[in-house]
N, CA, C and O atoms as a GROMACS GRO file, in nm:
protein
  268
    1MET      N    1   9.565  19.887  -6.465
    1MET     CA    2   9.589  19.747  -6.489
    1MET      C    3   9.703  19.723  -6.586
    1MET      O    4   9.755  19.612  -6.593
    2GLU      N    5   9.743  19.824  -6.659
    2GLU     CA    6   9.844  19.803  -6.762
    2GLU      C    7   9.973  19.743  -6.708
    2GLU      O    8  10.035  19.662  -6.777
    3ASN      N    9  10.014  19.779  -6.589
    3ASN     CA   10  10.140  19.729  -6.537
    3ASN      C   11  10.124  19.618  -6.435
    3ASN      O   12  10.223  19.566  -6.384
    4ASP      N   13  10.001  19.581  -6.404
    4ASP     CA   14   9.978  19.479  -6.302
    4ASP      C   15   9.956  19.344  -6.368
    4ASP      O   16   9.844  19.306  -6.400
    5ASN      N   17  10.066  19.271  -6.388
    5ASN     CA   18  10.053  19.137  -6.445
    5ASN      C   19  10.081  19.031  -6.338
    5ASN      O   20  10.124  18.920  -6.370
    6SER      N   21  10.057  19.066  -6.212
    6SER     CA   22  10.084  18.973  -6.103
    6SER      C   23   9.993  18.851  -6.106
    6SER      O   24  10.026  18.747  -6.049
    7TYR      N   25   9.879  18.863  -6.172
    7TYR     CA   26   9.787  18.750  -6.179
    7TYR      C   27   9.800  18.674  -6.310
    7TYR      O   28   9.718  18.586  -6.339
    8ASP      N   29   9.900  18.705  -6.391
    8ASP     CA   30   9.914  18.642  -6.522
    8ASP      C   31   9.934  18.492  -6.509
    8ASP      O   32  10.005  18.443  -6.421
    9ARG      N   33   9.869  18.421  -6.599
    9ARG     CA   34   9.886  18.277  -6.610
    9ARG      C   35   9.853  18.238  -6.752
    9ARG      O   36   9.800  18.318  -6.828
   10ILE      N   37   9.884  18.117  -6.788
   10ILE     CA   38   9.856  18.069  -6.922
   10ILE      C   39   9.719  18.002  -6.921
   10ILE      O   40   9.689  17.918  -6.836
   11ILE      N   41   9.637  18.041  -7.018
   11ILE     CA   42   9.504  17.980  -7.031
   11ILE      C   43   9.501  17.892  -7.156
   11ILE      O   44   9.574  17.917  -7.252
   12ASP      N   45   9.418  17.789  -7.154
   12ASP     CA   46   9.407  17.701  -7.269
   12ASP      C   47   9.298  17.750  -7.363
   12ASP      O   48   9.230  17.850  -7.334
   13ARG      N   49   9.281  17.681  -7.475
   13ARG     CA   50   9.185  17.725  -7.577
   13ARG      C   51   9.041  17.724  -7.526
   13ARG      O   52   8.959  17.804  -7.570
   14HIS      N   53   9.011  17.634  -7.432
   14HIS     CA   54   8.875  17.630  -7.378
   14HIS      C   55   8.845  17.753  -7.293
   14HIS      O   56   8.738  17.813  -7.304
   15GLU      N   57   8.939  17.789  -7.210
   15GLU     CA   58   8.920  17.909  -7.128
   15GLU      C   59   8.921  18.035  -7.215
   15GLU      O   60   8.846  18.130  -7.190
   16LEU      N   61   9.006  18.036  -7.317
   16LEU     CA   62   9.007  18.149  -7.409
   16LEU      C   63   8.870  18.166  -7.473
   16LEU      O   64   8.820  18.278  -7.485
   17ARG      N   65   8.809  18.057  -7.513
   17ARG     CA   66   8.678  18.063  -7.579
   17ARG      C   67   8.570  18.119  -7.485
   17ARG      O   68   8.478  18.186  -7.531
   18THR      N   69   8.582  18.092  -7.354
   18THR     CA   70   8.485  18.149  -7.261
   18THR      C   71   8.504  18.299  -7.243
   18THR      O   72   8.408  18.372  -7.218
   19LEU      N   73   8.628  18.344  -7.255
   19LEU     CA   74   8.658  18.487  -7.240
   19LEU      C   75   8.632  18.565  -7.368
   19LEU      O   76   8.580  18.676  -7.365
   20VAL      N   77   8.669  18.505  -7.480
   20VAL     CA   78   8.660  18.571  -7.610
   20VAL      C   79   8.576  18.482  -7.701
   20VAL      O   80   8.628  18.384  -7.754
   21PRO      N   81   8.449  18.513  -7.719
   21PRO     CA   82   8.360  18.425  -7.794
   21PRO      C   83   8.379  18.436  -7.946
   21PRO      O   84   8.287  18.472  -8.019
   22LEU      N   85   8.499  18.405  -7.990
   22LEU     CA   86   8.530  18.402  -8.133
   22LEU      C   87   8.558  18.258  -8.174
   22LEU      O   88   8.606  18.178  -8.093
   23HIS      N   89   8.528  18.227  -8.298
   23HIS     CA   90   8.559  18.094  -8.350
   23HIS      C   91   8.711  18.078  -8.353
   23HIS      O   92   8.782  18.175  -8.381
   24PRO      N   93   8.762  17.958  -8.326
   24PRO     CA   94   8.907  17.937  -8.327
   24PRO      C   95   8.977  17.983  -8.455
   24PRO      O   96   9.089  18.034  -8.450
   25SER      N   97   8.911  17.965  -8.570
   25SER     CA   98   8.974  18.010  -8.695
   25SER      C   99   8.984  18.162  -8.700
   25SER      O  100   9.078  18.216  -8.759
   26GLN      N  101   8.890  18.232  -8.639
   26GLN     CA  102   8.897  18.378  -8.633
   26GLN      C  103   9.012  18.422  -8.544
   26GLN      O  104   9.083  18.517  -8.577
   27VAL      N  105   9.033  18.353  -8.433
   27VAL     CA  106   9.146  18.384  -8.345
   27VAL      C  107   9.276  18.364  -8.422
   27VAL      O  108   9.367  18.447  -8.413
   28THR      N  109   9.286  18.256  -8.498
   28THR     CA  110   9.407  18.229  -8.577
   28THR      C  111   9.431  18.340  -8.679
   28THR      O  112   9.545  18.383  -8.696
   29ARG      N  113   9.326  18.386  -8.746
   29ARG     CA  114   9.340  18.495  -8.844
   29ARG      C  115   9.385  18.624  -8.776
   29ARG      O  116   9.472  18.695  -8.827
   30LEU      N  117   9.326  18.654  -8.661
   30LEU     CA  118   9.365  18.776  -8.588
   30LEU      C  119   9.510  18.767  -8.542
   30LEU      O  120   9.584  18.866  -8.548
   31GLU      N  121   9.551  18.650  -8.496
   31GLU     CA  122   9.692  18.631  -8.456
   31GLU      C  123   9.785  18.655  -8.574
   31GLU      O  124   9.886  18.724  -8.561
   32ALA      N  125   9.752  18.596  -8.689
   32ALA     CA  126   9.836  18.609  -8.807
   32ALA      C  127   9.847  18.754  -8.853
   32ALA      O  128   9.950  18.795  -8.907
   33ALA      N  129   9.742  18.830  -8.832
   33ALA     CA  130   9.741  18.972  -8.870
   33ALA      C  131   9.805  19.060  -8.763
   33ALA      O  132   9.817  19.181  -8.783
   34GLY      N  133   9.846  19.002  -8.651
   34GLY     CA  134   9.906  19.079  -8.544
   34GLY      C  135   9.804  19.158  -8.463
   34GLY      O  136   9.839  19.256  -8.398
   35GLU      N  137   9.678  19.114  -8.466
   35GLU     CA  138   9.571  19.186  -8.398
   35GLU      C  139   9.517  19.113  -8.276
   35GLU      O  140   9.414  19.152  -8.221
   36PHE      N  141   9.584  19.009  -8.234
   36PHE     CA  142   9.544  18.931  -8.117
   36PHE      C  143   9.671  18.876  -8.054
   36PHE      O  144   9.768  18.849  -8.125
   37PRO      N  145   9.673  18.860  -7.922
   37PRO     CA  146   9.793  18.804  -7.857
   37PRO      C  147   9.833  18.670  -7.917
   37PRO      O  148   9.748  18.585  -7.944
   38ARG      N  149   9.961  18.652  -7.937
   38ARG     CA  150  10.011  18.528  -7.997
   38ARG      C  151  10.009  18.414  -7.897
   38ARG      O  152  10.032  18.432  -7.778
   39ARG      N  153   9.981  18.297  -7.949
   39ARG     CA  154   9.976  18.177  -7.866
   39ARG      C  155  10.116  18.139  -7.818
   39ARG      O  156  10.216  18.178  -7.877
   40ILE      N  157  10.119  18.063  -7.711
   40ILE     CA  158  10.243  18.014  -7.651
   40ILE      C  159  10.245  17.863  -7.668
   40ILE      O  160  10.154  17.793  -7.622
   41ARG      N  161  10.346  17.813  -7.733
   41ARG     CA  162  10.357  17.669  -7.752
   41ARG      C  163  10.410  17.607  -7.623
   41ARG      O  164  10.519  17.641  -7.577
   42LEU      N  165  10.333  17.516  -7.566
   42LEU     CA  166  10.369  17.453  -7.440
   42LEU      C  167  10.426  17.312  -7.461
   42LEU      O  168  10.493  17.258  -7.373
   43GLY      N  169  10.399  17.256  -7.573
   43GLY     CA  170  10.446  17.122  -7.607
   43GLY      C  171  10.411  17.096  -7.752
   43GLY      O  172  10.365  17.186  -7.823
   44ARG      N  173  10.432  16.974  -7.797
   44ARG     CA  174  10.404  16.944  -7.938
   44ARG      C  175  10.258  16.964  -7.974
   44ARG      O  176  10.227  17.009  -8.084
   45ALA      N  177  10.169  16.930  -7.884
   45ALA     CA  178  10.027  16.939  -7.915
   45ALA      C  179   9.950  17.026  -7.816
   45ALA      O  180   9.829  17.011  -7.800
   46ARG      N  181  10.021  17.114  -7.749
   46ARG     CA  182   9.957  17.194  -7.645
   46ARG      C  183   9.993  17.341  -7.664
   46ARG      O  184  10.110  17.375  -7.680
   47ILE      N  185   9.890  17.428  -7.661
   47ILE     CA  186   9.914  17.571  -7.673
   47ILE      C  187   9.835  17.644  -7.566
   47ILE      O  188   9.742  17.589  -7.506
   48GLY      N  189   9.872  17.768  -7.544
   48GLY     CA  190   9.801  17.851  -7.448
   48GLY      C  191   9.822  17.997  -7.482
   48GLY      O  192   9.896  18.030  -7.575
   49TRP      N  193   9.757  18.083  -7.406
   49TRP     CA  194   9.770  18.228  -7.424
   49TRP      C  195   9.793  18.289  -7.287
   49TRP      O  196   9.752  18.234  -7.185
   50SER      N  197   9.859  18.402  -7.285
   50SER     CA  198   9.877  18.478  -7.162
   50SER      C  199   9.744  18.544  -7.126
   50SER      O  200   9.690  18.621  -7.205
   51LEU      N  201   9.693  18.514  -7.009
   51LEU     CA  202   9.570  18.576  -6.964
   51LEU      C  203   9.584  18.728  -6.960
   51LEU      O  204   9.493  18.801  -6.999
   52TYR      N  205   9.697  18.775  -6.913
   52TYR     CA  206   9.723  18.919  -6.905
   52TYR      C  207   9.712  18.985  -7.042
   52TYR      O  208   9.648  19.089  -7.056
   53GLU      N  209   9.774  18.924  -7.143
   53GLU     CA  210   9.770  18.980  -7.278
   53GLU      C  211   9.629  18.978  -7.335
   53GLU      O  212   9.588  19.072  -7.403
   54VAL      N  213   9.554  18.872  -7.309
   54VAL     CA  214   9.417  18.863  -7.358
   54VAL      C  215   9.330  18.969  -7.291
   54VAL      O  216   9.248  19.032  -7.357
   55VAL      N  217   9.347  18.989  -7.161
   55VAL     CA  218   9.271  19.091  -7.090
   55VAL      C  219   9.305  19.230  -7.145
   55VAL      O  220   9.216  19.313  -7.163
   56LEU      N  221   9.432  19.256  -7.170
   56LEU     CA  222   9.470  19.386  -7.229
   56LEU      C  223   9.406  19.404  -7.366
   56LEU      O  224   9.362  19.513  -7.399
   57TRP      N  225   9.401  19.297  -7.446
   57TRP     CA  226   9.338  19.302  -7.577
   57TRP      C  227   9.189  19.336  -7.564
   57TRP      O  228   9.137  19.419  -7.639
   58MET      N  229   9.121  19.273  -7.468
   58MET     CA  230   8.980  19.301  -7.446
   58MET      C  231   8.959  19.446  -7.402
   58MET      O  232   8.867  19.512  -7.448
   59GLU      N  233   9.044  19.494  -7.312
   59GLU     CA  234   9.033  19.632  -7.265
   59GLU      C  235   9.053  19.730  -7.380
   59GLU      O  236   8.986  19.833  -7.386
   60ALA      N  237   9.144  19.699  -7.471
   60ALA     CA  238   9.167  19.786  -7.587
   60ALA      C  239   9.043  19.789  -7.677
   60ALA      O  240   9.010  19.894  -7.732
   61ARG      N  241   8.975  19.675  -7.692
   61ARG     CA  242   8.852  19.672  -7.773
   61ARG      C  243   8.746  19.760  -7.708
   61ARG      O  244   8.675  19.832  -7.778
   62LYS      N  245   8.735  19.755  -7.577
   62LYS     CA  246   8.639  19.839  -7.506
   62LYS      C  247   8.672  19.987  -7.526
   62LYS      O  248   8.583  20.069  -7.549
   63ALA      N  249   8.801  20.021  -7.517
   63ALA     CA  250   8.844  20.160  -7.531
   63ALA      C  251   8.814  20.211  -7.672
   63ALA      O  252   8.782  20.329  -7.689
   64GLU      N  253   8.823  20.125  -7.772
   64GLU     CA  254   8.794  20.165  -7.911
   64GLU      C  255   8.648  20.209  -7.925
   64GLU      O  256   8.619  20.305  -7.996
   65ARG      N  257   8.559  20.139  -7.861
   65ARG     CA  258   8.417  20.173  -7.876
   65ARG      C  259   8.383  20.302  -7.801
   65ARG      O  260   8.288  20.371  -7.837
   66GLU      N  261   8.460  20.333  -7.697
   66GLU     CA  262   8.433  20.452  -7.618
   66GLU      C  263   8.494  20.577  -7.679
   66GLU      O  264   8.447  20.688  -7.653
   67GLY      N  265   8.597  20.560  -7.759
   67GLY     CA  266   8.668  20.678  -7.809
   67GLY      C  267   8.652  20.691  -7.951
   67GLY      O  268   8.706  20.785  -8.010
   0.00000   0.00000   0.00000
């Protein structure tokens, strides 16, 4: 899956919350620390995340527990 980003799309904060059950402030802290995919500014009041990057982040968390 590492090179297959053909299904990539931008997800909003609501969809992110369904995929990654972290509080929004925790996501912000992880982003600031460089430990979570950075948000994409879509407009003045609109942000999103790359689904591909979020999935890779989740897969890396799974790999950490296995190794």
